[in-house]
N, C-alpha and C positions, 0 to 999 in steps of 0.2 A: 702168285696172282691174288690170293685171298688177302695177303698183307697189304697189297697196293689198294684194294677196294676198301679195306678197313682204314687205311691212312687217308684216302680220299674223303670218306665219310667224316672222319674226325676233323679234317681240315676245312671242309666246305659245308657240311650239312648239320653239324651239331652246334648249338649256340655256344658262344664263348663264355667261360666262367665269369669273366670280369665285364661282360657286356652290361651297359647301363640299363637299369630298370626303367620302366615307364615313369616319366616324371608326373608329379601331381597335376601340373598344368595340362599335360597330354590326357590324363585320365579325366579331368574336368571337361576338357574339350570334347572328348568322345561321348561322355554322358550328355553334355549340352546338345551336341549334334543329334543324338538319337532322340532327345526330347523335342527338338525342333522338327525332326523328321516326322514324328507322330503328330505334331501340331499342324504340319502342312500336308499330311496324308490326304486330307479331304480338299486340298487345293486352297484352303483359306485359313490363315493363322490370324484368328480374331484377337481383339484386345484381351478378352477374358483368358484365352489360352496362353497368350504371351505373358500376362501377369502371373498366371499359375506357374508357368515355366520359370519365371524369374524368382518366384517365391520358393520353388523347389530347389533351385540352384543355391539360393541364399541359405536355405535350411541345411542342405547337404555340405556345402563348402564354406559357409560363414564368410562370405566375400563382402568387401566394401562396395558401395554403390558404383564407384568408378570401375572397379575390377569386374563387377557383375555386368556392366554395360559392355566392357571390352570383350568379356567371354561370350556374351550373347551375340555380339557382332561377328566375332571370329568364328563361332560355331555355325552361324548362319552362312558365312562365306564358305566354310569347309563343307557344309551340307550341300550347298549349291554346286560345289565342284566335285563332289563324290559321285562315283559311278556305281557304287554298290554299298551295301551296309557292311561288307566285310572289313573295310579299314577300321571301322568303329568297333564292331563286335569282336574282332581279334584283339584289339587293345583292351577291351573289357575283360575278355577271357584271360589275358596275360596279367592284368593288374587287380582284378576284383575277386573277393571271396564269394561263396555262394550266397551269403546273406546280403552282400552288396548288390549282387546280380538280381536277387529277388526284390530288393528295394528299388532298383532301377526299373524293373517291370511294373512295380506298383506305382512309381512316379510317372511312367508312361501312361498308365491308366488314368492317373489324376489329370494329366494334360488332355487326354481323349475325352474325359467326362466334364471338363471345365466349362464347356458351352452347353452342357445338359443334353447333348446329342452325340450318340456314339455312331460314327460313320463306319461302314463296313471296311473301308480302306484303313482306318485307324486300327480296328481290331485285327485285321490281317497283318498289318505291319508289326503290331505288338506280339502277335503269335509267332511271326517269323523271327523277330529278335530273340524271343524267349527260346526258341529252338536253337538258334545260332550260339547263344551264350549258355546253353545247357541248363535251362531252368525247366524243371519237370512240368508236365501238363497240369498236375494237381496244384502245384504252386502258382502256375499261371492263372488258374481258375480262382484260387484262394485270393490272389492279389486283386483280380478283377472284382470279385464279390466284396472284398473289404472296402475298396474304393467306391463301388456302386452303392453299397449299403450306407456308407458315410454321407453320400450325396443326398440320400432320401430324407 
């Protein structure tokens, strides 16, 4: 009986050794979708937030303008269709290092502070994402303070 359970787990529940890793495009899409999510948390993605988002994506991924437009549009569509943050945060957990996760949280703060107004929904969303991608509370606060102080 125990050997049948072990066999079932090995066949159905463990990831395959040769399973494809998350592609760079999927990682970019997950990051972009989370940045758009924070930009729209207050129900208004204004031009300043959108430009900040595009600047961050350009800085992170060094994309050509055409590819940047495509990624932004695709991320917006994905974000509109998403029913939860899980599909994006699970990809981030699978594909990113702790430093990349911290950088994502910092980037989310940049989008939130882009319009010089921090909405409670933006902060709550960033806090939730930080928890889901296992960024410590102290690093969450450090990222916020770094971005906030740079805005002053």
